[in-house]
N, C-alpha and C positions, 0 to 999 in steps of 0.2 A: 688775048687780054691777060696782061699779069695778074689782075684779081684772079682769075682761075688758075693761074700757074702757081700759086701761093696755097701750101697743103692747109693754112689756118682757115681758109676759106670753107673748106669742106668741113672741117672740123667744127665751125661754128654753125652751119646747117646741120650737121647731125646731132650736135648736142642739142641744138633748140628742137630737132626732131625727136629726141629722148625724153625731152621735157615734156612737151606736147604729150606723146605717147605715154609716158608714166602718169602724168595728170589725169589724161582721158581714160585709162585701163586700169591703173592701179588705186587702191585706197590711201593716197598719198597724204601727209598731214602738211604739205607744203602749201602755205598761202602765196598768191601770186605778188604780193607785196614785198615779199623776201627775194623774188627774183629782181624786181626793179630796184630794190636797194643794194644788191649784190651787184649790177651790172653799174648804176650810178656810181657805188663807191671804188669799183676796179678801174673804172675810166677816169674818173677824177683822181684818184691816188697815181695812176700812170702819167697823167698831163703832170700834176705835181712834180713828181721825181725825175721826169724829163726836164721839166723848165729848171729845176734846182741843180740838176747835173749840168744843163746848159748854161747857167748863171756860173757855176763854178768855172767851167770850161774858158767861158768868155772873160771872166776876171783873171785868170793864170795867164792869158794870151794878150791882154791888153798891154800898153807901156807903162813903164813904171811912172807913177804919179798921176796917171788918168783916171778921174774918178767918175766916168760915164757909168750911168745906171743904164742897165739893159732891162726892157720889159719885157714880162712874162709872155707876152702876146707871140713871140717866137715859136712858142711851142705849140702853134695851131699850123705849123709848117710841117712837112713830110716826116721830121724827125718823130712827130708824136703822132700825126696820122697813120704813118706805116707801122706805129708799134701798137695802134688802136686793135688790130685783130687779136693779138697777144691777150691783151687785156679782157676782150670779149670771150675767150677760150676759158681763160681763167674763171671769170665771173659765172659762166654757164656751169662748167664742170662743179663749182663748189654748190650751185642751186641745187644741181642733182644729187648730191651726196652729203650735204651738211643739212640737217635739221637743228631748230634752236627753238626757244619760246620767245627771246627779245631780238629785236633788230639790232641792238647793239653788238650781239654776238656774232651774227652773219657780217657785219661792219668789222669788227676786229680780224676775224678769219680774211677777209678781202683786203684790208689794210696790210695784214701780215703778209701774205700770198705775193702782192705787188712789190711790197718795199724790200722783200728778201731778193728780190731778182737783182735790185742795184745794189744794196749793201753787203750781200753774202756773196762774195765771189772770191775766186782764185784764177789767177793769170786771166783775168777777162771773163771767166766762164761761170755761170750761175753754179752752185753747189746742191740747193735743194730745188726739186721739182716746187715752183709756186703753189698750186693747188694743193698738194700733200703737205707743204709746210704751213698754209691757212688752216688746213684740217686738222692737224697736229695742234697749232698754236691754240685754236677753239676748243680742242677737248682736253686741252692741259690746263687752261687758264680760266676756264668757265664752268660754271656747273650745270649749265642748261644744254649744252653742245651735244649732240650724239650723230652716229653712223648709222644706218640700217644697210648692212650688206644683203640682207635678203627681201630688200623693197621690191626686187624685180621677179620675185619668186624664181621658178625652176622650169618653167613653161618653153617649150622647144622653139617656138617662133621668137623669142626674145632673144635668144642665142645667136638664131639666124640673124636679125636685125643687126645686133651687135658686130657679128663676124662679117657680114657683107659691107657696112660702111666704115668700121675700126679698119677693115683688111684694105679698103681704097685709100684711107690716110697713111695707113703705115706702110703701104705700097709707093705712094709717093715720095715720103721722106726715106724711103729706102731702110726701114727699121724693122722688116720681118724677121731676122735673126734674133732680136731681142726677146717679142714677143714668143717665138716658138722656143727658145732656152726656157725661158720662164716657164710657158705653160707645161713644155715637155719633161722638164724635170720635175714639176710640181705633181704632173699626173704619175710619173712615176713612182715618186714617194708615196703618194696616196694609195696606188696599186699595191706597194708592198705592206703597207698598212692594212689593207684591205684583206690581202692573202693571210696575213698573221693573224688577223681577227677574225676570219672564215665568214666574213661578209660575202652577201652576194654583189654581182657586177654594177646592180642598178644603183646601190649606194655610192660605188666609186663615181659612176656618170651623174648623178645626182650632186655630189659635191663638185665637179666639175663645169656644170652647167649654169654656175650661178651667174646672172646677169651681171652684178658688182664685179665679180673676179673677171669678167671677160671684158668690162668695161676698163677695169685697171690695167689688164694686160695688153689693151689695144691703144688706149688714150693716155694714160697716166706714166707708167713705165716705159713708155717709148718716145718721150719726149726729148726731142734730139740736142735742145740745148744743155740738158743736165747729165745725160748718160755719159759713157766712155765713147771717144772717138774711133778707135779702132774696133774692127768687128770682132776680133778675138776676145778684147777687153769687155766689149758688150755682152758677150755670151758669157765669159766667166762672171761678171757682176750680176746678170740675171740669174744665173744658177744659185749665186749665193743668196741673192732675195728670196728666192724660191726656196732654199733650205730654211731661213730664217722663219719665212711665213708658216711653212711647215711647224716649225718646232712651236712657234706663237700659237699657231690655231689649234695644235692637237694635244700639246703638253700644258701650257699655260691658258688655254682655253678662251684667246682674246679673238672674238669675231670680227675685229677690224685688223687683224694681224697683217695685212699686205700694207697697209699705210704705215704702221710702225716698222714695219721691216724696211720698205723704202727709205723712211726718215732715217733709220739708224744706220742704214749702209750707203747713204748718198753722197756722203765723204769720201767715200772708198773710191768712186769715180774720177777724184783728182789723183790718187794714188796710181790707180790703172793706168790713167793718161800718161804720167810721168814714167810708167814700165813699159807700155805699149804705145807709143806715141801714133797718132793719126790725124787727118784733115779735121778741121773743126767744121761742125756743120752752121751754114749760116742761110737764112729765110731768102727766098728770092725777093721779097720785099724788103729791101736791106736797108732803106732810110731809116727804118723806126728802131732798128737794132742799135744803128749807130747812135742815136740818144743814149740809149742804154751803156753804150761801149765808153761813152765818155767819162762814165763814173770810173771805169778800170783804166784808161788812158790808151785804150785800143786805137791809136791814131791810123796805125798802118791798115789795120781792118777796115775801118771808115772810108778808106781811098776805093774800096772794091765797088763795083758796078754793081747797081740795083738789080742785075739780071744774073747774079752769080750763082750758081747750083750747086748740089752736094757733090764730092767727089772722094768721098770717103772708102770707097772699096778697094 
């Protein structure tokens, strides 16, 4: 089934599992209503953006003088339905990571995340990771949003859950190189600091086994639509993010360092693609991405089969 060939299906299942586990085993301050609002906002915004981009494309292609109005109902066809998994992934990710006192803050984060995919693009490619963009927007523009990197604690079985579930997703999209480059370089930096400070190695392990760090490494930094296309470029980019994360965390004492590092260095991906070109990743459920591609005029890419798979190695 095409549904199970799409890595986003597994992302949705695993992120939903993390929500259930977090709510059931951790003392989270997350209200179920916030999850419902996040899902509804992301899906609605995705529908509206697909509709608007489709209207724009239709108007640009109709004969001069034709004043026909195109109904928004077309967005219920494959271009929207096939992009629905992406919206669900974003909404679940934001539900896990973002906390807020007001529903309006969650709405802002979700709208910013989805809209960024359509409006902030270079050569038809997303510049920012949608979920990360939503997090930074909420943290910057509202007084009540926060992210709790330590919400998972340091228990080993959480790490095992993230590694097994995240590993399956990363393996399906072929982005283990990014995860290994980020975690490996960050681990080396922390090890050097650990030795210089004379700390025991359990401190080093404690800093690396953070559930939020592993979730970031497996589910966010590996988003195939926003990272460099070529393998060497991805490794270079991941190492740069690890360096900036290490500096922000240990010298500026930012507990949310990974999110700010990814946001700051996201545009670097475009430059790396120019220097080290590679084949662009496309989801196997291609119709939904076609709706987003209309914004950037990717006509040739919309002609591709719905069964196109990754060929970037």
